C-alpha atoms as one frame of an Amber mdcrd trajectory, in Angstrom:
protein
   5.108  11.044  33.959   5.010  14.397  32.588   6.201  13.254  29.099   3.450
  10.579  29.144   0.930  13.436  30.233   2.289  15.617  27.463   1.851  12.927
  24.697  -1.717  12.227  25.844  -2.478  16.026  25.610  -0.999  16.294  22.069
  -3.020  13.264  21.066  -5.965  14.547  22.361  -5.467  17.763  20.582  -4.934
  16.077  17.263  -8.192  13.968  17.792 -10.120  17.050  18.525  -8.822  18.756
  15.493  -9.910  15.772  13.199 -13.400  15.605  14.936 -13.824  19.451  14.473
 -13.294  18.965  10.576 -15.820  16.407  10.057 -19.375  17.048   8.888 -21.404
  18.392  11.769 -18.439  19.500  13.745 -17.688  22.843  12.090 -16.145  25.647
  13.982 -18.063  28.620  15.214 -16.722  30.808  12.467 -17.723  28.189   9.875
 -21.309  27.814  11.253 -21.765  31.602  11.187 -20.516  31.765   7.621 -22.901
  28.799   6.658 -25.738  30.833   8.542 -25.087  33.771   6.396 -25.765  31.604
   3.164 -22.183  31.147   2.019 -20.842  27.886   1.048 -17.729  26.784   2.927
 -16.128  23.702   1.608 -14.899  21.238   4.405 -11.362  21.146   5.673 -10.992
  17.407   5.291 -12.150  14.951   2.744 -14.489  12.916   5.021 -15.172  10.378
   2.265 -11.616   9.476   1.968 -11.563   8.680   5.916 -14.813   6.675   5.556
 -13.670   4.726   2.661 -10.251   3.787   4.477 -12.164   2.956   7.575 -14.691
   0.759   5.564 -11.749  -1.307   4.082  -9.923  -1.531   7.516 -13.308  -2.695
   9.281 -13.985  -5.413   6.444 -10.208  -6.397   6.834 -10.772  -6.956  10.443
 -13.742  -8.992  10.102 -12.254 -11.132   7.486  -8.959 -11.556   9.384 -10.822
 -13.025  12.318 -13.085 -15.208  10.079 -10.055 -16.641   8.027  -7.821 -17.282
  10.887 -10.040 -18.365  13.585  -9.681 -22.139  12.588  -5.832 -21.983  12.429
  -5.436 -19.665  15.439  -7.464 -21.852  17.820  -5.323 -24.986  16.931  -1.718
 -23.572  17.192   0.756 -23.477  19.923   2.170 -20.212  18.299  -1.131 -18.450
  19.126  -1.663 -20.384  22.455  -4.998 -21.773  20.922  -6.664 -18.380  21.107
  -9.220 -18.015  18.327  -8.765 -14.173  18.603  -4.902 -14.062  18.409  -4.582
 -12.610  14.820  -7.720 -10.378  15.366  -6.348  -8.880  18.533  -2.872  -8.104
  16.971  -4.400  -6.758  13.790  -6.467  -4.354  15.906  -3.413  -3.407  17.782
  -1.553  -2.645  14.553  -4.530  -0.429  13.455  -4.478   1.529  16.679  -0.683
   1.913  16.523  -1.050   3.037  12.709  -3.841   5.350  13.382  -1.983   7.147
  16.207   1.114   7.396  14.090  -1.062   8.695  11.156  -2.393  11.476  13.284
   1.161  12.707  14.041   2.287  12.292  10.361  -0.639  14.550   9.381   0.831
  17.352  11.304   4.139  17.118   9.179   3.928  19.694   6.273   4.500  18.287
   2.569   7.321  20.786   2.274   9.001  18.878   5.273   8.545  15.405   3.405
  10.195  16.961   0.269  13.061  18.025   2.461  13.657  14.689   4.259  12.711
  12.340   1.389  16.463  11.484   0.543  16.759  10.678   4.345  13.647   8.364
   4.492  14.752   6.551   1.344  18.311   6.066   2.691  17.019   4.619   5.949
  14.605   2.318   4.005  17.705   1.113   1.701  19.770   0.302   5.106  16.874
  -1.769   6.392  16.352  -3.674   3.176  20.106  -4.573   3.224  20.150  -5.211
   6.783  17.360  -7.826   6.589  19.607  -9.826   4.328  22.190 -10.253   6.989
  21.715 -13.480   8.952  21.169 -12.770  12.653  19.305  -9.789  11.799  16.786
 -10.588   9.110  14.272 -13.655  10.009  13.639 -16.362   7.327  10.203 -17.652
   7.071   9.163 -20.141   4.443  12.365 -19.607   2.556  12.358 -15.751   2.465
  14.270 -13.419   4.591  12.013 -10.302   4.741  11.515  -9.473   8.435  13.529
  -7.969  11.064  12.444  -9.395  14.669  11.724  -6.465  17.049  10.779  -8.419
  20.336   7.040  -9.511  19.899   6.740  -7.822  16.564   8.488  -8.075  12.997
   9.391  -5.193  10.607   9.123  -5.772   7.051  11.521  -3.136   5.298   9.919
  -3.581   1.969   6.649  -1.901   3.118   8.697   1.244   4.249  10.523   1.095
   0.957   7.377   1.396  -0.877   6.624   4.883   0.837  10.091   5.840   0.469
  10.255   5.181  -3.161   7.083   7.564  -3.737   8.873  10.349  -1.770  12.215
   9.759  -3.375  10.936   9.399  -7.009   8.816  12.677  -6.557  11.576  14.563
  -5.275  13.830  13.230  -8.074  11.349  14.236 -10.607  10.785  17.764  -9.411
  14.663  18.260  -9.078  15.420  17.004 -12.478  12.547  18.252 -14.167  14.512
  20.300 -16.771  16.410  17.254 -17.983  13.585  14.804 -18.044  11.222  16.503
 -20.438  11.459  16.149 -24.214  12.847  19.694 -24.840  16.368  18.219 -24.001
  18.255  16.043 -26.294  17.515  12.480 -25.546  20.943  11.493 -24.759  20.995
  14.265 -21.913  17.637  13.137 -20.557  18.928   9.566 -20.348  22.301  10.305
 -18.903  21.538  13.015 -16.490  17.747  12.349 -15.919  16.410   8.878 -16.080
  19.941   6.891 -15.984  20.803   7.722 -12.287  17.381   7.000 -11.267  17.469
   3.610 -13.010  20.679   2.718 -11.317  19.443   3.543  -7.906  15.994   1.544
  -8.680  18.081  -1.233  -9.830  20.286  -1.473  -6.790  17.022  -1.591  -4.560
  15.365  -4.123  -6.803  18.693  -6.464  -6.481  18.203  -6.213  -2.604  14.406
  -7.091  -2.659  15.119  -9.842  -4.951  17.631 -11.293  -2.558  15.118 -11.791
  -0.052  13.546 -12.845  -2.341  10.387 -10.599  -2.777   9.546 -10.429  -6.452
   6.000  -8.872  -5.707   7.395  -5.965  -3.779  10.180  -5.482  -6.332   7.534
  -5.235  -9.234   5.463  -2.689  -7.000   8.352  -0.526  -6.014   9.994  -0.326
  -9.294   6.794   0.183 -11.405   5.528   2.971  -8.883   8.842   4.789  -9.134
   9.013   4.791 -12.927   5.353   5.684 -13.290   6.001   8.751 -11.140   8.755
   9.874 -13.666   6.362   9.204 -16.315   3.654  11.315 -14.654   6.192  14.064
 -14.100   6.740  14.363 -17.963   9.506  11.958 -18.766  10.535  12.233 -22.454
   8.249   9.826 -24.290  10.983   8.548 -26.443  12.450   6.781 -23.347   9.221
   5.208 -22.251   9.039   2.383 -24.992  12.671   1.239 -24.262  12.227   1.233
 -20.493   9.013  -0.810 -20.826  10.747  -3.313 -23.215  13.665  -3.846 -20.891
  11.435  -4.183 -17.997   9.386  -6.868 -19.677  12.633  -8.775 -20.761  13.981
  -8.512 -17.252  10.775  -9.791 -15.814  10.655 -12.772 -18.038  14.366 -13.575
 -17.326  13.829 -13.415 -13.685  10.879 -15.883 -14.076  12.708 -18.222 -16.436
  15.802 -18.715 -14.611  14.489 -19.248 -11.132  12.984 -22.605 -10.834  10.402
 -21.786  -8.250   8.997 -18.601 -10.142   8.868 -20.773 -13.267   6.913 -23.537
 -11.405   4.618 -20.836 -10.194   4.198 -19.552 -13.777   3.175 -23.110 -15.171
   0.949 -23.566 -12.290  -0.794 -20.379 -13.086  -1.143 -21.521 -16.740  -2.837
 -24.639 -15.959  -3.460 -24.949 -12.126  -5.673 -27.826 -12.370  -2.999 -29.965
 -13.942  -1.152 -29.673 -10.678  -3.984 -29.360  -8.373  -2.255 -30.650  -5.375
   1.221 -29.202  -6.393   2.341 -25.984  -7.913  -1.394 -24.986  -8.585  -2.825
 -25.880  -5.183  -3.280 -22.278  -3.833  -5.054 -20.988  -6.933  -7.320 -23.907
  -7.349  -8.488 -23.540  -3.625  -8.736 -19.902  -4.231 -10.917 -20.352  -7.196
 -13.062 -22.998  -5.359 -13.745 -20.639  -2.632 -14.597 -17.836  -4.943 -16.917
 -20.120  -6.751 -18.660 -21.501  -3.705 -19.461 -17.845  -2.645 -21.842 -17.017
  -5.491 -23.510 -13.851  -5.377 -24.587 -13.470  -1.695 -21.810 -15.655  -0.099
 -22.310 -18.501   2.452 -22.254 -16.003   5.264 -19.857 -14.494   7.566 -17.723
 -17.356   9.178 -19.381 -20.092   7.202 -16.733 -20.616   4.661 -14.735 -23.834
   4.585 -11.661 -22.861   2.633  -9.993 -21.380   5.681 -10.148 -24.897   7.533
  -6.558 -25.716   6.389  -7.579 -25.903   2.643  -6.477 -22.365   1.378  -2.947
 -21.472   2.558  -2.494 -17.784   3.729  -6.038 -17.287   4.055  -5.730 -14.280
   6.287  -2.875 -12.663   4.355  -2.229 -13.052   0.621  -5.780 -14.926  -0.056
  -8.086 -12.954   2.094 -10.072 -11.735  -0.853 -10.902 -15.452  -1.561 -12.417
 -15.711   1.843 -14.202 -12.554   1.331 -15.803 -13.952  -1.879 -16.529 -17.074
  -0.328 -18.368 -15.571   2.645 -19.599 -12.189   1.425 -20.088 -13.331  -2.238
 -19.933 -11.193  -5.494 -21.563  -8.327  -3.518 -18.847  -8.172  -0.905 -15.976
  -8.397  -3.585 -17.708  -5.549  -5.500 -17.826  -3.386  -2.433 -14.111  -3.979
  -1.723 -12.983  -3.486  -5.450 -15.197  -0.330  -5.757 -13.604   0.997  -2.557
 -10.019   0.440  -3.902 -10.898   1.849  -7.334 -12.454   5.002  -5.613  -9.384
   5.292  -3.428  -6.950   5.220  -6.345  -9.143   7.702  -8.417  -9.325  10.089
  -5.304  -5.490  10.062  -4.903  -5.093  11.097  -8.529  -7.864  13.669  -8.286
  -5.893  15.106  -5.272  -2.683  15.122  -7.104  -4.419  16.997 -10.186  -5.530
  19.647  -7.773  -2.185  20.000  -6.233  -0.533  20.478  -9.821  -3.096  23.045
 -10.513  -2.116  25.016  -7.366   1.669  24.608  -8.500   2.540  22.245  -5.961
   4.493  19.641  -8.209   6.139  17.451  -5.309   2.641  17.211  -3.530   0.981
  16.250  -7.009   3.499  13.658  -7.709   3.386  12.154  -4.138  -0.383  12.008
  -4.296  -0.387  10.296  -7.695   2.316   8.017  -6.448   0.197   6.951  -3.698
  -2.765   6.412  -5.949  -0.284   4.251  -8.205   0.806   2.203  -5.300  -2.509
   1.311  -3.821  -3.888   0.741  -7.473  -1.087  -1.577  -8.504  -0.810  -3.545
  -5.163  -4.646  -4.057  -4.921  -4.867  -4.952  -8.523  -2.274  -7.551  -8.290
  -3.664  -9.168  -5.272  -6.996  -9.257  -6.684  -5.790 -10.690  -9.997  -3.775
 -13.426  -8.159  -6.957 -14.370  -6.170  -9.010 -14.639  -9.286  -6.443 -16.468
 -11.304  -5.499 -13.653 -13.704  -1.805 -13.520 -12.386   0.719 -15.940 -10.915
   1.001 -15.869  -7.056   3.264 -13.048  -6.083   3.093 -12.905  -2.214   1.566
  -9.413  -2.118  -0.994  -8.609   0.677  -4.168  -6.694  -0.096  -3.567  -3.173
   1.538  -5.607  -2.378   4.644  -7.266  -5.641   4.752  -4.615  -8.416   4.740
  -3.207  -9.410   8.144   0.413  -7.820   8.908   1.604  -4.935  11.176   4.044
  -3.333   8.702   1.691  -3.412   5.792  -1.171  -1.875   7.815   0.960   0.827
   9.619   2.676   1.735   6.481  -0.492   2.125   4.705  -2.200   4.251   7.296
   0.974   6.538   7.227   0.905   6.789   3.483  -2.626   7.714   3.330  -2.226
  10.222   6.236   0.200  12.042   3.851  -2.450  11.891   1.161  -4.859  13.403
   3.458  -2.408  16.117   4.388  -1.959  17.066   0.788  -5.653  17.296   0.198
  -5.870  19.473   3.411  -3.149  21.727   1.951  -4.850  21.982  -1.323  -7.903
  23.279   0.447  -6.028  25.654   2.336  -4.417  27.092  -0.622  -7.824  27.305
  -2.255  -8.848  29.622   0.413  -5.834  31.688   0.144  -4.110  30.613   3.314
  -0.259  29.688   3.537   0.851  26.046   4.247
């Protein structure tokens, strides 16, 4: 009973601290300083919080709208139209509570435990491949059942790769840069990282999860490039990566079928191109202003995975071009803000924090871009969800925790700017 009371007390304290930092909730000292005419920058980036809240709110609306038909007619959901909405709300609450506690963790602590977090993520992506531990759904073994919930280790690996790549880049900074001979940069710098990243990629491809592999690998490599990787190594890595991607598609029948379905989806309208054609029709029906919230028809068993991978198509159908522009604009701003926070951390001589912030921007930018491109027919289907909007507990919780780390970096930047220690 006492431990529960202590948890509530700590949670209340963290919530009070967040509220005090928001506009209109300044401390007495801050209000007194403002009264004297001085300009005091806020301790938190309130815009970042509001943009994340906007995406989560739109996501909850669209999860409910896109799943109401299937949820009300399924034994798994006990014919409850609000099944997916209530679960998603629960995931948001869990993620928000964990984000409050994660915010209390200094960036230097994340730098110290980055290898531990990475090892845990590696153990989980291997464990999910073991029959009896990992659960197989639609031919893919990507989830570890935990009672009424399921853990998707690849979501944790995205966050772990950011921490690991940033820590690796800071530790190996002297051998990654062009000042060293190219052979030394490759053998002692890029080479070991590529071997580790390759091992992670093989495990993810065994699930199989090509989309997560693409995001994890590209995020890790881009962090090294942003850290100042010798430019002579960039082109060979890009060429090898493209060749490997083509090989993975060419020698895997279902990926090759998806690719040809993407090239000409209308040729296989009821086969390999079915998802894409239904997505394009949903987007086309929406027009500029949309059919209205709840008025879409694609979710009525026409568009598969309407509340997960193709939630943007339902958004376009019901909220129109205007709704899609709001969503795309929010992701673009979120990506830009992460890179701006990273630049500020670099200016304040915080290299690890700078790379983590820019890695977070890279992660959200790449994943949202791929999902949007898939929905609009600019890329083959990958099985990647839209961060903060698509249904899924692991993705939602991991995204909120990751953004909490970004907010912490920004908070520490502001503290350092004022001359305080962090």
